[in-house]
C-alpha positions as CSV (number, residue, x, y, z in Angstrom):
1,M,64.1,39.8,1.5
2,A,64.3,38.0,-1.8
3,S,68.1,38.4,-1.7
4,N,68.2,36.8,1.8
5,Q,66.1,33.9,0.6
6,Y,68.4,33.4,-2.3
7,K,71.4,33.2,0.0
8,I,69.6,30.7,2.2
9,Q,68.8,28.6,-0.8
10,L,72.4,28.7,-1.9
11,A,73.5,27.8,1.6
12,I,71.1,24.8,1.7
13,E,72.6,23.6,-1.6
14,D,76.1,23.9,0.0
15,F,74.8,22.0,3.0
16,H,73.7,19.1,0.9
17,A,77.1,19.1,-0.9
18,A,78.8,19.1,2.5
19,R,76.7,16.2,3.8
20,Q,77.6,14.2,0.7
21,R,81.3,14.8,1.3
22,A,80.8,13.8,4.9
23,S,79.2,10.5,3.8
24,I,82.1,9.8,1.4
25,Q,84.7,10.5,4.2
26,E,82.9,8.0,6.5
27,V,83.0,5.3,3.8
28,L,86.7,5.9,3.2
29,A,87.3,5.8,7.0
30,R,86.0,2.3,7.1
31,V,88.4,1.3,4.4
32,T,91.5,3.1,5.7
33,G,90.8,2.5,9.4
34,K,91.5,6.2,10.1
35,S,88.7,7.8,12.1
36,T,86.8,10.8,10.9
37,E,85.3,11.4,14.4
38,L,85.7,14.6,16.3
39,L,87.3,14.2,19.7
40,S,85.1,14.6,22.7
41,Y,86.5,17.2,25.1
42,E,84.8,15.6,28.0
43,E,86.6,12.3,27.3
44,V,89.9,14.0,26.7
45,A,89.6,16.0,30.0
46,E,88.8,12.9,32.0
47,K,91.6,10.8,30.5
48,L,94.3,13.5,30.6
49,K,93.1,14.8,34.0
50,L,92.7,18.4,32.9
51,R,92.2,20.7,35.8
52,I,93.0,24.4,36.0
53,P,92.0,26.7,33.0
54,T,93.9,29.8,32.0
55,E,92.3,32.6,30.0
56,R,94.3,33.5,26.9
57,G,92.1,36.1,25.4
58,I,91.1,36.7,21.8
59,Q,93.5,35.4,19.1
60,H,93.6,33.9,15.7
61,I,94.0,30.1,15.8
62,P,94.6,27.6,12.9
63,L,91.5,25.8,11.8
64,A,93.5,22.7,11.1
65,A,94.3,22.5,14.9
66,I,90.6,22.2,15.9
67,V,90.1,18.5,16.5
68,G,87.1,18.3,18.8
69,S,84.1,19.8,20.4
70,V,82.5,20.3,23.8
71,G,79.2,18.5,23.7
72,R,78.7,18.4,19.9
73,Y,81.4,16.1,18.7
74,T,78.9,13.7,17.1
75,D,77.4,16.5,14.9
76,F,80.4,17.0,12.6
77,T,83.2,15.0,11.1
78,R,86.9,15.6,11.9
79,T,87.0,18.2,9.1
80,F,83.7,19.7,10.5
81,L,81.4,18.5,7.7
82,P,77.8,18.2,9.0
83,R,76.8,14.7,9.8
84,K,73.0,15.2,10.5
85,D,70.3,16.1,8.0
86,D,68.2,17.9,10.7
87,D,71.0,20.4,11.1
88,R,70.3,21.9,7.7
89,E,68.4,25.0,8.7
90,R,70.9,26.2,11.3
91,W,73.9,25.4,9.1
92,A,72.3,27.3,6.2
93,R,71.5,30.4,8.4
94,V,75.1,30.6,9.6
95,K,76.3,30.1,6.0
96,A,74.0,32.9,4.8
97,A,75.3,35.2,7.6
98,F,78.8,34.4,6.6
99,M,78.0,35.3,3.0
100,E,76.5,38.6,4.3
101,M,79.2,39.5,6.8
102,G,82.3,37.7,5.4
103,A,84.8,37.1,8.2
104,G,83.1,39.6,10.5
105,L,81.3,36.9,12.5
106,P,81.8,36.9,16.3
107,P,84.8,35.0,17.6
108,I,84.2,31.4,18.5
109,E,85.1,30.1,22.0
110,V,87.6,27.2,22.4
111,Y,89.5,25.2,24.9
112,K,93.2,24.7,24.1
113,V,94.9,21.4,25.2
114,G,98.5,20.9,24.1
115,E,98.6,22.0,20.4
116,V,94.9,21.4,19.7
117,Y,91.6,23.1,20.2
118,F,88.0,22.0,21.2
119,V,85.0,24.2,20.2
120,V,82.9,25.4,23.2
121,D,80.8,27.7,21.1
122,G,80.8,28.2,17.3
123,N,80.8,24.7,15.8
124,H,78.8,25.9,12.8
125,R,81.1,28.9,12.2
126,V,84.1,26.5,12.2
127,S,82.3,24.3,9.7
128,I,81.5,27.2,7.4
129,A,85.0,28.6,7.7
130,K,86.6,25.3,6.8
131,Q,84.3,24.9,3.8
132,E,85.2,28.4,2.6
133,G,88.9,27.4,2.7
134,L,90.0,29.8,5.5
135,V,93.2,29.0,7.3
136,S,92.5,30.6,10.7
137,I,89.6,31.9,12.7
138,E,89.3,34.4,15.6
139,A,88.6,32.7,18.9
140,R,88.5,33.4,22.6
141,V,91.0,30.8,24.0
142,I,90.9,29.1,27.4
143,E,93.9,26.9,27.9
144,F,94.3,23.7,30.0
145,K,97.9,22.7,30.6
146,T,99.0,19.2,30.1
147,D,102.4,17.4,30.0
148,I,101.1,15.2,27.1
149,K,101.9,16.1,23.6
150,L,98.6,16.4,21.8
151,T,98.8,17.3,18.1
152,P,96.2,17.8,15.4
153,D,96.8,14.3,14.0
154,V,95.6,12.6,17.2
155,Q,93.0,9.8,16.7
156,P,90.3,8.7,19.2
157,D,92.1,5.5,19.9
158,D,95.2,7.4,20.8
159,L,93.4,8.7,23.9
160,I,93.9,5.4,25.6
161,I,97.6,5.6,25.1
162,K,97.7,9.3,26.1
163,A,95.8,8.4,29.3
164,E,98.2,5.6,30.1
165,Y,101.1,8.1,29.6
166,V,99.4,10.5,32.0
167,E,99.2,7.8,34.7
168,F,102.9,6.8,34.0
169,L,104.0,10.5,34.4
170,D,101.9,10.9,37.6
171,A,103.5,7.9,39.1
172,T,107.1,8.5,38.1
173,R,107.3,12.3,37.8
174,I,110.0,11.7,35.2
175,H,108.9,14.8,33.3
176,E,109.9,16.9,36.4
177,T,113.2,15.2,37.1
178,R,114.1,15.0,33.4
179,P,112.5,18.0,31.7
180,N,111.6,17.7,28.0
181,V,111.5,13.9,28.3
182,D,109.5,12.2,25.5
183,L,108.5,8.6,26.2
184,S,105.5,8.5,23.8
185,V,104.4,5.2,22.3
186,T,102.0,4.2,19.6
187,T,100.3,1.1,21.1
188,C,98.5,0.6,24.4
189,C,99.6,-1.3,27.4
190,Q,103.3,-0.4,27.0
191,Y,103.9,1.7,30.1
192,D,103.3,-1.3,32.3
193,K,106.5,-2.7,30.8
194,L,108.4,0.4,31.5
195,M,107.1,0.4,35.1
196,E,108.3,-3.2,35.5
197,Q,111.8,-2.1,34.6
198,I,111.6,0.9,37.0
199,Y,110.5,-1.4,39.8
200,I,113.5,-3.7,39.1
201,C,115.7,-0.6,39.2
202,Q,114.2,0.5,42.5
203,Y,114.9,-3.0,44.0
204,L,118.5,-2.9,42.8
205,L,119.1,0.6,44.2
206,Q,117.6,-0.4,47.6
207,E,119.8,-3.6,47.7
208,A,122.8,-1.5,46.9
209,G,121.9,0.9,49.7
210,K,121.7,-1.9,52.2
211,Q,125.2,-3.1,51.2
212,D,126.6,0.4,51.5
213,A,124.8,0.8,54.9
214,S,123.1,3.9,53.3
215,P,121.0,5.9,55.8
216,K,118.6,7.0,53.1
217,G,116.2,4.2,53.5
218,T,113.7,3.3,50.8
219,V,114.5,4.6,47.3
220,S,111.5,6.5,46.0
221,L,109.8,5.5,42.7
222,Q,110.6,9.0,41.3
223,D,114.3,8.6,42.0
224,S,114.2,5.0,40.6
225,A,112.6,6.3,37.4
226,A,115.3,8.9,37.0
227,S,118.0,6.3,37.5
228,W,116.3,3.9,35.0
229,Y,116.0,6.7,32.5
230,D,119.7,7.7,32.8
231,T,121.3,4.2,32.9
232,M,118.9,2.0,31.0
233,Y,116.7,4.0,28.6
234,I,119.1,6.8,27.4
235,P,122.0,4.5,26.3
236,L,119.7,2.3,24.1
237,A,117.6,5.3,22.9
238,E,120.8,7.0,21.7
239,T,121.9,3.9,19.9
240,I,118.5,3.7,18.1
241,R,118.7,7.4,17.2
242,D,122.4,7.3,16.2
243,R,121.9,4.3,13.9
244,G,118.8,5.8,12.3
245,L,116.8,2.7,13.1
246,L,113.5,4.6,12.9
247,R,113.9,4.7,9.2
248,W,113.0,1.0,9.2
249,F,110.0,1.7,11.3
250,P,108.6,5.1,10.2
251,D,105.3,4.8,12.2
252,R,107.0,4.0,15.5
253,T,108.7,6.0,18.2
254,I,112.1,5.5,19.9
255,T,110.3,4.3,23.0
256,D,108.4,1.7,20.9
257,L,111.7,0.3,19.7
258,Y,113.2,0.5,23.1
259,I,110.5,-1.7,24.6
260,W,110.5,-4.1,21.6
261,I,114.3,-4.5,21.8
262,S,114.3,-5.0,25.6
263,E,111.8,-7.8,25.2
264,N,113.7,-9.5,22.5
265,R,116.9,-9.0,24.3
266,S,115.5,-10.9,27.3
267,A,114.3,-13.7,25.0
268,L,117.7,-14.0,23.4
269,E,119.5,-14.1,26.7
270,A,117.1,-16.9,27.9
271,E,117.6,-18.7,24.6
272,L,121.4,-18.4,24.3
273,G,122.4,-18.3,28.0
274,W,124.4,-15.1,27.3
275,E,124.1,-11.6,28.8
276,T,123.9,-9.1,26.1
277,R,124.8,-5.4,26.0
278,S,122.1,-2.9,25.1
279,D,123.8,-1.4,22.1
280,I,124.4,-4.9,20.6
281,A,120.8,-5.8,21.2
282,A,119.6,-2.6,19.7
283,T,121.5,-2.7,16.5
284,D,121.2,-6.3,15.7
285,L,117.9,-7.6,17.0
286,I,116.4,-5.1,14.6
287,L,118.8,-5.2,11.7
288,E,119.6,-8.9,11.8
289,R,116.2,-10.3,12.7
290,S,114.0,-7.8,11.0
291,V,115.8,-6.3,8.0
292,K,118.8,-7.3,6.0
293,S,121.8,-5.3,6.9
294,E,123.8,-3.9,4.0
295,P,127.6,-3.8,3.7
296,G,129.0,-1.0,5.8
297,S,126.3,-1.1,8.5
298,W,128.7,-2.5,11.1
299,R,131.1,0.4,10.6
300,K,128.3,3.0,10.6
301,A,126.9,1.5,13.8
302,R,130.1,2.0,15.6
303,A,131.0,5.4,14.2
304,V,130.5,7.0,17.6
305,T,131.5,4.3,20.1
306,R,134.8,3.7,18.2
307,Y,136.0,7.0,19.6
308,T,134.5,6.7,23.1
309,D,134.8,3.0,23.9
310,R,136.5,-0.2,22.9
311,L,135.7,-1.6,19.4
312,F,135.7,-5.2,20.5
313,V,134.0,-5.8,23.8
314,D,132.4,-9.2,23.2
315,I,134.4,-11.8,21.2
316,L,133.0,-15.1,19.9
317,V,135.5,-18.0,19.8
318,P,134.1,-21.2,18.2
319,L,136.2,-24.2,19.4
320,S,135.9,-27.7,17.9
321,G,137.9,-29.3,20.6
322,F,140.7,-30.5,18.3
323,K,144.2,-29.4,19.2
324,E,144.5,-26.8,16.4
325,S,141.3,-25.0,17.3
326,W,142.9,-23.7,20.5
327,D,145.0,-21.4,18.3
328,A,141.8,-19.3,18.0
329,L,141.5,-19.0,21.8
330,D,145.2,-17.8,22.0
331,Q,144.4,-15.1,19.4
332,A,141.2,-14.1,21.1
333,I,143.1,-13.8,24.4
334,I,145.6,-11.4,22.9
335,I,142.7,-9.2,21.7
336,A,140.8,-9.5,24.9
337,Q,143.8,-8.3,26.9
338,H,144.2,-5.3,24.7
339,E,140.5,-4.4,24.6
340,N,139.5,-5.6,28.1
341,A,137.0,-7.8,26.3
342,R,134.7,-10.7,27.3
343,L,135.2,-14.0,25.6
344,H,132.3,-16.1,24.5
345,G,133.4,-19.6,23.8
346,L,131.2,-21.8,21.6
347,H,131.4,-25.6,21.2
348,I,128.9,-27.0,18.7
349,V,128.0,-30.7,18.7
350,D,125.6,-32.8,16.7
351,T,123.3,-34.2,19.5
352,K,122.3,-33.5,23.1
353,D,124.2,-36.7,24.1
354,D,127.3,-35.2,22.6
355,A,126.8,-32.1,24.7
356,E,127.0,-34.1,27.8
357,S,130.0,-36.2,26.7
358,P,133.4,-36.1,28.5
359,D,135.0,-34.5,25.4
360,S,132.5,-31.5,25.5
361,R,133.0,-31.1,29.3
362,G,136.8,-31.2,28.7
363,V,136.5,-28.3,26.2
364,K,134.5,-26.2,28.6
365,E,136.9,-27.0,31.5
366,R,140.0,-26.0,29.5
367,F,138.3,-22.8,28.3
368,D,137.2,-21.8,31.8
369,R,140.6,-22.7,33.3
370,T,142.5,-20.6,30.7
371,C,140.3,-17.6,31.2
372,K,140.6,-17.8,35.0
373,E,144.4,-18.2,34.9
374,L,144.7,-15.1,32.7
375,N,142.1,-13.1,34.6
376,I,139.9,-12.7,31.5
377,E,136.1,-12.6,31.7
378,G,134.8,-15.5,29.7
379,S,132.3,-18.3,29.5
380,L,131.7,-21.2,27.1
381,T,128.4,-22.5,25.8
382,I,127.8,-25.9,24.4
383,D,125.2,-25.8,21.6
384,V,123.6,-28.4,19.4
385,G,123.0,-27.9,15.6
386,D,124.6,-26.9,12.4
387,V,128.0,-25.3,12.9
388,T,127.7,-22.4,10.4
389,T,124.2,-21.6,11.5
390,K,125.0,-21.5,15.2
391,I,128.1,-19.3,14.7
392,C,126.1,-16.8,12.7
393,E,123.3,-16.8,15.2
394,R,125.6,-16.1,18.1
395,A,127.7,-13.6,16.2
396,V,124.8,-11.2,16.3
397,L,125.4,-10.6,20.0
398,T,129.2,-10.0,19.7
399,D,131.7,-7.7,18.0
400,L,134.1,-10.1,16.4
401,I,134.4,-13.8,15.5
402,V,137.9,-15.4,16.0
403,L,137.9,-18.7,14.1
404,K,140.6,-21.3,13.4
405,I,140.7,-22.0,9.7
406,T,141.6,-25.6,8.9
407,N,139.7,-26.0,5.6
408,P,139.9,-22.8,3.6
409,P,137.8,-22.3,0.5
410,S,139.3,-24.2,-2.5
411,T,139.2,-23.2,-6.1
412,G,136.5,-23.5,-8.8
413,V,132.9,-24.4,-8.1
414,S,133.7,-26.3,-4.9
415,A,134.7,-23.0,-3.3
416,L,131.1,-21.9,-3.3
417,S,130.1,-24.7,-1.0
418,S,132.7,-23.9,1.6
419,P,131.2,-23.6,5.1
420,F,133.7,-20.9,5.8
421,R,132.4,-18.8,2.9
422,T,128.9,-19.3,4.3
423,I,130.0,-17.9,7.6
424,I,131.6,-14.9,5.9
425,A,128.5,-14.3,3.8
426,N,125.9,-14.6,6.5
427,S,127.5,-13.0,9.5
428,S,127.4,-9.2,9.8
429,R,130.3,-9.4,12.2
430,P,134.0,-9.1,11.2
431,L,135.8,-12.4,11.2
432,L,139.4,-13.0,12.2
433,T,140.8,-16.2,10.8
434,V,143.7,-17.9,12.5
435,P,145.6,-20.2,10.1
436,A,148.5,-21.0,12.4
437,T,149.7,-19.4,15.6
438,A,148.4,-16.2,17.2
439,S,149.7,-12.7,16.2
440,Q,150.4,-9.6,18.2
441,F,149.3,-7.3,15.3
442,Q,152.5,-5.3,15.2
443,R,152.5,-4.7,11.4
444,A,149.3,-4.8,9.5
445,L,148.6,-4.7,5.7
446,L,145.2,-3.3,4.5
447,A,144.2,-4.6,1.1
448,Y,142.0,-1.7,-0.2
449,D,139.9,-1.6,-3.4
450,G,137.4,1.2,-2.6
451,T,134.4,-1.0,-1.9
452,E,132.1,-0.7,1.1
453,R,133.6,-3.8,2.5
454,A,137.1,-2.4,2.1
455,K,136.0,0.8,3.9
456,E,135.0,-1.4,6.8
457,A,138.5,-2.9,6.8
458,L,140.0,0.7,6.6
459,F,137.9,1.6,9.7
460,V,139.3,-1.3,11.7
461,A,142.9,-0.8,10.4
462,T,142.8,2.8,11.5
463,Y,141.6,1.7,14.9
464,F,144.5,-0.7,15.3
465,A,147.0,2.0,14.2
466,E,145.6,4.5,16.7
467,I,144.8,2.4,19.7
468,W,147.1,-0.6,19.3
469,K,149.9,1.4,17.7
470,T,150.1,-1.1,14.9
471,E,152.3,-0.2,11.9
472,L,150.1,0.1,8.9
473,L,150.7,-0.6,5.2
474,V,148.1,0.1,2.5
475,F,148.1,-2.2,-0.6
476,T,146.1,-1.2,-3.6
477,A,146.0,-3.2,-6.9
478,S,144.2,-2.5,-10.1
479,D,141.2,-4.8,-10.9
480,G,140.5,-3.2,-14.2
481,A,137.3,-1.5,-12.9
482,K,138.3,1.1,-10.3
483,S,140.9,3.8,-10.3
484,I,143.9,3.1,-8.1
485,S,144.5,6.7,-7.6
486,D,140.9,7.4,-6.4
487,A,141.1,4.5,-3.9
488,Q,144.5,5.6,-2.6
489,D,143.4,9.2,-2.3
490,H,140.4,8.2,-0.2
491,V,142.6,6.2,2.2
492,R,145.2,9.0,2.5
493,K,142.5,11.5,3.4
494,Y,140.9,9.2,5.9
495,L,144.2,8.4,7.6
496,D,145.3,12.0,7.6
497,L,142.1,12.9,9.3
498,H,142.9,10.4,12.1
499,E,146.6,11.5,12.1
500,V,147.7,8.0,11.2
501,E,150.9,7.5,9.2
502,A,151.1,4.6,6.7
503,G,153.1,3.1,4.0
504,Y,151.5,2.8,0.5
505,I,152.0,0.0,-2.0
506,V,150.5,0.2,-5.5
507,S,150.4,-2.7,-7.9
508,D,149.2,-2.7,-11.5
509,R,149.8,-6.4,-11.7
510,G,147.5,-9.2,-10.4
511,A,146.6,-8.7,-6.8
512,M,146.8,-12.3,-5.6
513,D,150.5,-13.3,-6.0
514,Y,151.8,-9.8,-5.4
515,L,149.7,-9.4,-2.2
516,K,151.1,-12.7,-0.7
517,K,154.6,-11.7,-1.7
518,T,154.3,-8.3,-0.1
519,V,153.0,-9.9,3.1
520,E,156.0,-12.2,3.3
521,E,158.6,-9.6,2.3
522,R,157.3,-6.9,4.7
523,K,157.0,-9.3,7.6
524,V,153.3,-8.5,8.1
525,D,151.5,-10.3,10.9
526,L,147.9,-9.2,10.1
527,V,146.0,-8.7,6.8
528,L,142.8,-6.7,6.7
529,M,140.5,-6.9,3.8
530,G,136.8,-6.8,2.7
531,S,134.8,-10.0,2.2
532,H,134.0,-11.4,-1.2
533,S,133.0,-9.0,-3.9
534,G,132.3,-9.4,-7.6
535,S,130.1,-12.0,-9.3
536,I,129.9,-15.7,-8.6
537,L,131.2,-16.5,-12.1
538,Q,134.3,-14.4,-11.3
539,H,134.9,-16.4,-8.1
540,V,134.6,-19.7,-10.0
541,F,136.6,-18.9,-13.1
542,I,139.1,-16.3,-12.0
543,G,139.2,-16.8,-8.2
544,S,138.9,-14.6,-5.2
545,A,141.8,-12.7,-3.6
546,L,140.3,-13.4,-0.2
547,D,140.0,-17.1,-0.8
548,Y,143.6,-17.1,-2.2
549,M,144.9,-15.5,1.0
550,L,143.0,-17.8,3.2
551,R,144.5,-20.8,1.4
552,E,148.1,-19.5,1.1
553,S,148.7,-17.1,4.0
554,K,150.0,-18.3,7.3
555,I,149.1,-15.1,9.2
556,P,145.7,-14.0,10.6
557,T,143.3,-12.3,8.1
558,F,140.7,-9.8,9.4
559,I,137.7,-10.0,7.1
560,C,135.0,-7.3,7.0
561,R,131.7,-7.5,5.1
């Protein structure tokens, strides 16, 4: 008897210690915002519309997966610490019994929903087992099936989102037509936005059926949801996944980003008056407007589509309206004809009055007429503002900028203030400069120094060699810092992998003069190179090979950052 009383006394002391830990957890919860509440099975069952139970028998279940209770969810914290002082006697008796019998207590009874469990009978046994550090406990399991992914880290506020997901699935049946679908989100009121897209898809499918004299009649919401998923959701979701965009948003899901991008894409289209493609919106609304993209991001973003699609689908062509600026349109047309691309003309003026002037209307009329005569899809926008800013803003929605270069960067300190350098530095898109007449890209020279920017240029040069059948030369010069042989070896392996043959030119002299001389002697009609690298002091006192080529060369230069 004395022994039993001693165990009860020890158990009471343990209870007080557990109550103190519970109080500390609740204080921390107010600071962190993460709830310590157990989930209510009744609330979960109502929100997730749980119906038919299935007996699963006696089995060992992980204690960490027990997240709620049936009827007693207010008596314990999320880790099953006691929350009420008047529970002391019962808690202590169970603890004493545990000390007496060890793990030989009767199995608890639980409901299983998804990957989590709710205690029907045995809350105190779970509390004691957790305090004793046990990993699992024996339980009689009754399972309620659900299409919702419910995991042990679910919070009470998450139930609203889960309930909205249930309603979305009930309406669309997307989980039946597309098994293993995961459209989970982390904030509420998001599924209405997806439903709006599905309704639009339903309307378009019905209109298409009318035009085709389809006998099927009204398109069901379920079929519309499946079509939306295949044609709208999946392409953008794959872009998000392939680019690894979730690393910038670790607490969000692919569907979160899909919705966010879709909304921003619509806003940009309204702002700019351009229709954007989903992959462009996905990669750049996030990377350009939310985080700073690093050199090499453009190449990595197109590592897959480069082999399955055209590399340049949307081309930006800024036009000043002066006679020489139309050389850029001539060059863009050549690319568009090869790539079956869309041209986005851009005429930038200082004021709104200028936008309505005869000169501006003349630029638009000539652009539209040229595209129509050559059967090229294109449209020109007249915008008001700073030229460099507007070009960089609109470049986000395209694949390439084709720009007439009339005032290339000069030498010395004045080179740093060049608007052209500003465009190169601030645009994440490749830039093709047109100093004179347009080129057919029959023989290209790649200036390669091993930098990330040069690797972008190698990526494009290989594409031209493969798809355009452009003859390729690789020029490598020593800059005193990198090994020529290492750079050349990388290029050779990369080109061999793509089965591209190239000529190789190595110079241990200064790159600038010899590069220009090589271009002239080899009758090159396109130079590909990375954008500015090195320090600003080097650009001021020694100069930049890129700036030098832009000043001295008469052929187009393809610049990658």
